[in-house]
C-alpha positions as CSV (number, residue, x, y, z in Angstrom):
1,M,-71.3,-27.1,26.6
2,A,-71.5,-30.8,25.6
3,G,-68.4,-32.6,24.4
4,R,-67.5,-32.9,20.8
5,A,-69.6,-35.1,18.5
6,L,-67.0,-37.8,17.8
7,E,-65.1,-37.6,21.1
8,G,-63.7,-41.0,22.0
9,T,-63.6,-42.2,18.4
10,R,-60.2,-43.2,16.9
11,V,-59.6,-43.1,13.1
12,V,-56.6,-44.5,11.2
13,E,-56.1,-42.6,8.0
14,L,-53.8,-44.3,5.4
15,G,-53.5,-42.4,2.1
16,P,-52.4,-39.2,0.4
17,Y,-53.8,-36.5,-1.9
18,V,-57.1,-34.6,-1.4
19,A,-60.3,-36.5,-0.8
20,L,-59.2,-38.8,2.0
21,P,-57.2,-36.2,4.0
22,L,-60.1,-33.7,3.8
23,A,-62.5,-36.4,5.2
24,G,-60.0,-37.0,8.0
25,R,-59.8,-33.3,8.9
26,I,-63.6,-33.1,9.1
27,L,-63.7,-36.1,11.4
28,A,-60.9,-34.6,13.5
29,S,-62.7,-31.3,13.8
30,L,-65.7,-33.2,15.1
31,G,-63.6,-34.6,17.9
32,A,-62.3,-37.9,16.5
33,E,-58.6,-38.8,17.2
34,V,-57.4,-39.2,13.7
35,V,-54.0,-40.9,13.3
36,K,-52.6,-40.1,9.9
37,V,-50.2,-42.9,8.9
38,E,-47.6,-41.8,6.4
39,T,-45.9,-44.8,4.9
40,N,-43.7,-46.3,2.2
41,K,-41.2,-43.5,3.0
42,V,-43.1,-41.4,0.5
43,L,-44.8,-38.6,2.3
44,D,-48.2,-37.1,1.3
45,E,-46.7,-34.7,-1.2
46,M,-49.9,-32.7,-1.3
47,A,-49.0,-31.4,2.1
48,F,-45.9,-29.6,0.7
49,I,-47.1,-28.1,-2.6
50,P,-45.7,-24.5,-2.9
51,A,-48.1,-21.7,-2.1
52,W,-48.2,-20.6,-5.7
53,S,-49.6,-23.9,-6.8
54,R,-53.2,-24.9,-7.4
55,G,-52.8,-27.2,-4.4
56,A,-51.9,-24.5,-1.9
57,G,-53.7,-25.1,1.3
58,Q,-53.4,-28.8,1.3
59,P,-51.3,-28.7,4.5
60,D,-54.5,-27.6,6.3
61,Y,-56.0,-31.0,5.5
62,Q,-53.6,-32.5,8.0
63,R,-54.8,-30.2,10.8
64,G,-56.0,-31.7,14.1
65,K,-54.5,-35.1,13.3
66,R,-51.8,-37.2,15.0
67,R,-49.1,-37.7,12.3
68,V,-47.0,-40.9,12.5
69,T,-44.6,-42.6,10.2
70,I,-44.6,-46.4,9.7
71,D,-43.0,-48.3,6.9
72,V,-45.8,-50.8,6.5
73,R,-43.9,-52.7,3.7
74,T,-41.9,-54.3,6.5
75,P,-43.3,-57.2,8.6
76,Q,-42.6,-55.1,11.8
77,G,-44.4,-52.1,10.3
78,R,-47.4,-54.2,9.3
79,E,-47.5,-55.5,12.9
80,V,-47.5,-52.0,14.3
81,L,-50.2,-50.8,12.0
82,L,-52.4,-53.7,12.9
83,E,-51.9,-53.1,16.6
84,L,-53.1,-49.6,16.0
85,I,-56.1,-50.7,14.0
86,A,-57.0,-53.2,16.7
87,I,-57.8,-50.3,19.1
88,S,-59.4,-48.0,16.5
89,D,-63.0,-47.5,15.3
90,V,-62.4,-46.5,11.7
91,F,-59.9,-47.4,9.1
92,M,-59.8,-45.1,6.0
93,T,-57.6,-45.6,3.0
94,N,-57.4,-44.7,-0.7
95,F,-54.7,-47.2,-1.6
96,R,-55.8,-49.9,-4.2
97,R,-56.5,-53.3,-2.8
98,N,-53.7,-55.0,-4.7
99,I,-51.3,-52.6,-2.9
100,L,-52.9,-53.3,0.5
101,D,-52.7,-57.0,-0.2
102,R,-49.1,-56.8,-1.2
103,W,-48.4,-55.1,2.2
104,G,-50.5,-57.8,4.0
105,I,-53.2,-55.3,5.2
106,D,-56.1,-56.0,2.9
107,F,-59.6,-55.7,4.2
108,P,-60.1,-59.3,5.4
109,V,-56.9,-58.9,7.5
110,I,-58.3,-55.6,8.9
111,R,-61.6,-57.2,9.7
112,Q,-59.9,-60.1,11.4
113,T,-57.9,-57.7,13.5
114,R,-60.9,-55.7,14.6
115,P,-64.2,-57.4,13.7
116,D,-66.5,-54.4,14.3
117,I,-64.3,-51.8,12.6
118,I,-65.7,-49.3,10.1
119,I,-63.7,-49.5,6.8
120,M,-64.0,-46.6,4.4
121,W,-62.3,-47.3,1.1
122,Q,-62.0,-44.3,-1.2
123,T,-61.5,-45.2,-4.8
124,G,-61.1,-43.4,-8.0
125,L,-63.7,-45.2,-10.2
126,G,-65.0,-47.9,-7.8
127,G,-64.1,-51.2,-6.3
128,H,-65.8,-53.3,-9.1
129,G,-67.2,-52.8,-12.6
130,P,-65.5,-52.4,-15.9
131,Y,-63.2,-49.6,-14.8
132,Y,-62.2,-50.8,-11.3
133,T,-58.6,-51.6,-12.3
134,Y,-57.9,-48.1,-13.7
135,K,-56.0,-45.5,-11.7
136,P,-57.5,-42.1,-12.4
137,Y,-56.6,-38.6,-11.2
138,G,-58.9,-35.6,-10.5
139,I,-58.8,-33.9,-13.9
140,L,-59.7,-37.2,-15.7
141,V,-62.6,-38.0,-13.4
142,Q,-63.9,-34.5,-13.9
143,H,-64.1,-35.2,-17.7
144,M,-65.5,-38.7,-17.1
145,S,-68.3,-37.6,-14.8
146,G,-69.6,-34.9,-17.2
147,V,-68.6,-31.9,-15.2
148,S,-66.3,-30.5,-18.0
149,L,-69.0,-30.9,-20.7
150,Q,-70.9,-28.2,-18.8
151,T,-67.9,-26.0,-18.1
152,G,-66.4,-23.5,-20.6
153,L,-67.4,-21.0,-23.3
154,P,-69.9,-21.7,-26.1
155,G,-68.3,-23.2,-29.1
156,A,-65.1,-24.0,-27.1
157,S,-63.7,-27.3,-25.9
158,P,-64.9,-28.6,-22.5
159,G,-63.2,-26.8,-19.6
160,V,-62.2,-27.8,-16.1
161,V,-62.9,-26.2,-12.8
162,N,-59.6,-27.3,-11.3
163,S,-57.6,-30.5,-11.3
164,S,-59.3,-32.0,-8.3
165,Y,-62.9,-30.7,-8.4
166,S,-64.7,-33.9,-7.5
167,D,-62.2,-34.8,-4.8
168,Y,-63.6,-32.1,-2.6
169,H,-67.1,-33.5,-2.9
170,T,-65.9,-37.0,-2.0
171,G,-64.1,-35.6,1.1
172,V,-67.4,-34.2,2.3
173,F,-69.6,-37.3,1.5
174,Q,-67.3,-39.7,3.3
175,P,-67.6,-38.2,6.9
176,A,-71.4,-38.5,6.6
177,A,-71.1,-42.2,5.7
178,V,-68.6,-42.8,8.5
179,I,-70.9,-41.1,11.1
180,G,-73.8,-43.1,9.8
181,A,-71.9,-46.4,10.1
182,L,-70.8,-45.5,13.7
183,M,-74.4,-44.8,14.6
184,R,-75.5,-48.2,13.1
185,R,-72.7,-50.0,15.0
186,R,-73.8,-48.3,18.3
187,G,-77.2,-50.0,17.8
188,T,-76.2,-53.3,16.3
189,G,-72.6,-53.9,17.3
190,R,-71.8,-54.6,13.6
191,G,-69.0,-53.0,11.6
192,A,-69.3,-51.9,8.0
193,T,-67.2,-51.8,4.8
194,M,-67.9,-48.8,2.6
195,E,-66.6,-47.8,-0.8
196,S,-66.7,-44.2,-2.0
197,S,-65.6,-43.3,-5.5
198,V,-64.5,-39.9,-6.8
199,F,-66.2,-40.8,-10.1
200,K,-69.6,-41.2,-8.5
201,S,-69.1,-38.0,-6.4
202,G,-68.5,-36.1,-9.6
203,A,-71.5,-37.7,-11.4
204,A,-73.7,-36.7,-8.5
205,T,-72.9,-33.0,-9.1
206,V,-74.3,-33.1,-12.7
207,G,-77.7,-34.6,-11.7
208,P,-79.7,-31.9,-13.5
209,G,-77.8,-32.6,-16.7
210,V,-78.6,-36.3,-16.5
211,L,-82.3,-35.6,-15.8
212,D,-82.5,-33.2,-18.7
213,Y,-81.3,-35.9,-21.0
214,Q,-83.6,-38.5,-19.6
215,L,-86.6,-36.3,-20.0
216,N,-85.8,-34.2,-23.1
217,H,-82.9,-36.1,-24.8
218,R,-81.0,-32.8,-24.6
219,L,-77.3,-32.6,-24.0
220,P,-75.9,-29.8,-21.7
221,R,-74.6,-26.7,-23.4
222,R,-71.6,-24.7,-22.4
223,L,-72.8,-21.2,-21.5
224,G,-69.7,-19.6,-20.0
225,N,-71.0,-17.2,-17.4
226,R,-74.4,-16.8,-18.9
227,D,-77.8,-18.1,-17.8
228,P,-80.6,-19.2,-20.1
229,R,-83.1,-17.1,-18.1
230,A,-81.2,-14.0,-17.2
231,A,-79.5,-11.1,-19.0
232,P,-77.2,-9.5,-18.3
233,H,-75.6,-12.4,-16.4
234,G,-71.8,-12.5,-16.5
235,V,-68.5,-11.5,-15.1
236,Y,-67.3,-8.0,-16.2
237,P,-63.8,-6.6,-16.3
238,C,-62.9,-3.9,-13.8
239,A,-60.0,-1.6,-13.1
240,G,-56.8,-3.3,-12.0
241,E,-55.1,-6.5,-12.9
242,D,-57.3,-9.5,-13.2
243,R,-60.2,-7.8,-11.4
244,Y,-63.8,-8.7,-12.2
245,C,-67.3,-8.2,-10.8
246,A,-70.2,-10.6,-11.4
247,I,-73.6,-9.1,-12.1
248,A,-76.9,-11.0,-12.6
249,V,-80.3,-9.5,-13.6
250,F,-83.4,-11.8,-13.3
251,S,-86.2,-9.2,-13.1
252,E,-87.3,-5.9,-14.6
253,E,-86.9,-4.3,-11.2
254,Q,-83.2,-5.4,-11.2
255,W,-82.8,-4.2,-14.7
256,R,-84.0,-0.7,-13.7
257,G,-81.7,-0.9,-10.7
258,L,-78.7,-1.6,-13.0
259,G,-79.5,1.4,-15.1
260,C,-79.7,3.7,-12.0
261,A,-76.4,2.3,-10.7
262,M,-74.7,3.2,-14.0
263,G,-76.2,6.7,-14.1
264,D,-79.2,5.9,-16.3
265,P,-77.4,5.9,-19.7
266,D,-79.5,6.2,-22.8
267,W,-78.8,2.8,-24.1
268,T,-80.7,1.2,-21.2
269,R,-83.9,2.4,-23.0
270,D,-82.8,0.9,-26.3
271,F,-85.5,-1.4,-27.9
272,R,-82.9,-4.2,-28.0
273,F,-83.0,-4.4,-24.2
274,A,-86.7,-3.9,-23.7
275,G,-87.6,-7.0,-21.7
276,A,-85.8,-10.2,-20.8
277,F,-86.5,-11.9,-24.1
278,E,-84.9,-9.1,-26.1
279,R,-81.9,-8.8,-23.7
280,L,-81.2,-12.5,-24.1
281,K,-81.2,-12.1,-27.9
282,H,-78.7,-9.2,-27.7
283,Q,-76.4,-10.3,-24.9
284,D,-73.1,-9.7,-26.8
285,E,-74.0,-6.0,-27.3
286,L,-75.3,-5.7,-23.7
287,D,-72.1,-7.2,-22.3
288,E,-69.9,-4.8,-24.2
289,L,-71.8,-1.7,-23.0
290,I,-71.7,-2.9,-19.4
291,A,-68.0,-3.8,-19.6
292,A,-67.2,-0.3,-21.0
293,W,-68.6,1.1,-17.7
294,T,-67.1,-1.4,-15.3
295,R,-63.6,-1.1,-16.7
296,Q,-63.5,2.5,-15.4
297,R,-64.2,1.4,-11.8
298,S,-62.8,-1.0,-9.2
299,A,-64.6,-4.3,-8.7
300,E,-65.6,-3.2,-5.1
301,E,-67.0,0.1,-6.5
302,V,-69.1,-1.8,-9.1
303,M,-70.3,-4.3,-6.5
304,A,-71.4,-1.5,-4.1
305,A,-73.2,0.5,-6.8
306,M,-75.1,-2.6,-7.9
307,Q,-76.0,-3.9,-4.5
308,G,-77.1,-0.4,-3.5
309,R,-79.8,-0.6,-6.2
310,G,-80.9,-4.1,-5.4
311,V,-78.9,-5.8,-8.2
312,P,-77.2,-9.2,-7.3
313,A,-73.4,-8.5,-7.7
314,S,-70.1,-9.6,-6.2
315,I,-66.5,-9.2,-6.8
316,V,-64.7,-12.2,-8.2
317,S,-62.4,-12.9,-5.3
318,Q,-58.8,-13.6,-5.5
319,G,-57.0,-15.4,-2.7
320,R,-56.0,-12.0,-1.3
321,D,-59.7,-10.9,-1.1
322,L,-60.6,-14.0,0.9
323,H,-57.6,-13.6,3.2
324,E,-58.5,-9.9,3.9
325,S,-62.2,-10.5,4.0
326,A,-63.8,-8.5,6.9
327,H,-66.8,-10.8,6.8
328,L,-64.7,-14.0,7.2
329,A,-62.7,-12.4,9.9
330,A,-65.9,-11.5,11.8
331,R,-67.1,-15.1,11.5
332,G,-63.8,-16.4,13.0
333,F,-63.0,-18.3,9.8
334,Y,-59.2,-17.8,10.1
335,R,-56.8,-18.4,13.0
336,E,-53.1,-18.0,13.5
337,T,-51.3,-21.3,13.4
338,R,-48.0,-22.9,12.9
339,Y,-46.7,-24.6,9.7
340,Y,-43.7,-26.5,8.7
341,T,-41.9,-25.7,5.5
342,A,-40.2,-28.4,3.5
343,E,-36.4,-27.9,3.2
344,R,-34.5,-29.5,0.5
345,G,-32.0,-32.1,1.9
346,V,-33.3,-31.7,5.4
347,P,-35.2,-34.6,7.1
348,A,-38.8,-33.8,7.8
349,S,-38.2,-34.3,11.5
350,R,-35.8,-31.4,11.5
351,W,-38.0,-28.9,9.7
352,Q,-38.5,-25.7,11.6
353,P,-42.0,-24.3,12.3
354,G,-43.2,-20.9,11.1
355,T,-46.5,-19.1,11.6
356,G,-49.3,-18.4,9.3
357,T,-53.1,-18.3,8.9
358,G,-55.3,-21.4,8.6
359,W,-58.9,-21.9,7.8
360,T,-61.3,-23.3,10.4
361,S,-64.2,-25.6,9.6
362,P,-67.0,-23.8,7.8
363,M,-69.6,-25.5,10.0
364,R,-70.7,-24.3,13.4
365,L,-72.6,-26.6,15.8
366,S,-74.5,-25.1,18.8
367,G,-74.0,-28.0,21.3
368,T,-70.8,-29.8,20.1
369,P,-67.9,-27.4,19.3
370,L,-65.6,-28.1,16.3
371,E,-61.9,-28.0,17.0
372,F,-59.5,-26.0,14.9
373,G,-56.7,-28.4,15.9
374,S,-53.0,-28.2,15.9
375,Y,-50.8,-28.8,12.8
376,S,-48.2,-31.5,13.5
377,N,-44.9,-32.1,11.6
378,V,-44.3,-35.4,9.9
379,G,-43.8,-38.0,12.6
380,E,-44.2,-35.5,15.4
381,D,-46.7,-37.6,17.1
382,N,-44.8,-40.9,17.0
383,A,-43.9,-40.7,20.7
384,Y,-47.5,-40.2,21.8
385,V,-49.1,-42.8,19.5
386,F,-46.5,-45.5,20.0
387,G,-45.6,-44.8,23.5
388,E,-48.9,-43.8,25.1
389,V,-51.7,-45.0,22.8
390,L,-50.1,-48.4,22.0
391,A,-48.1,-48.5,25.3
392,M,-44.9,-49.8,23.5
393,P,-41.8,-50.2,25.7
394,A,-39.2,-47.6,25.0
395,E,-36.7,-50.2,23.9
396,R,-39.1,-51.5,21.2
397,I,-39.7,-48.0,19.9
398,R,-35.9,-47.4,19.8
399,Q,-35.3,-50.7,18.0
400,L,-38.0,-50.1,15.4
401,T,-36.7,-46.6,14.8
402,E,-33.1,-47.9,14.3
403,D,-34.5,-50.5,11.9
404,G,-36.2,-47.8,9.8
405,V,-39.7,-49.1,10.6
406,L,-40.6,-46.0,12.5
407,Y,-38.8,-43.0,11.0
């Protein structure tokens, strides 16, 4: 089998949170050597959010990377970072340029250090324009980009999908741009400076809404779980705590299948539900009748009954359902791995590893395998990166460590 797609490519990743680390993990899974630089003595806190939080799973975004610690605020730390950049192909960051300039590592300095480097700058709202000085977060960008206007129940305030919805799109767009720039450099020898904003990534996901307004001057409507062309179309309560099953009926054949799955109750022949147009007019009554049936059964039982009659249906998965999914297990989606758990008052270098389950890349390539990758502790790869990659003398590493530059 051929080698991995980005084998021989080195990436320096400087920045926390979601979008940038996700992009780095994708590049690492494709074979790049991604060196995650944690700096400023403020670790990427998203890597240590408790499992009960919305951000659970963020540690997996560090998988497959070499994790080093450099205090780039110091002259010596800046020098070490630039030495690393000088032998790297890609520099990725989501720090604002005024911060980078304050540290002495703004883009002109990066370009001078490595003229043909690929720079990927991930911003919140963009590197120029009326909003470029603003510092946004995921939930704000979700509102700004129009996602929330289309999310929620009819008559209710706009809702949110989660706090970092558009970050995940950005983290997928960026690797494609990096790969394109590397291909261009292979042919031309020229580097590139790219800017990727979370705002634009969010706006790209509401394209149909923009098009509808351009053509019809019609604003999006919040429909909850309904669809303007299908009824029933919703999420129905089932037996158990917070258990639901989604059901969608788009055709008369599916409507008949739903009736058969439910035991052919008399109300399925009611004039109010005779055809899609009538069902759309009487969705509230229809949803109540279906919910009365689903509440008596498990979500899995409802799904099996509907699917058995050709009706699109699925349980609404909780984390437990995904963790125990026989389908994902058969696809090799999860693997056993090690993790490090943050301990209050204990330096990161002394955290003890534990075992758990991590997700692999959802992509599968026939000729260039994707690596699951190991999960390193904070600073665990200092010896390799500084001693082997940069070939620093042991005495220099010791002195930089004593001075708090490497920590």
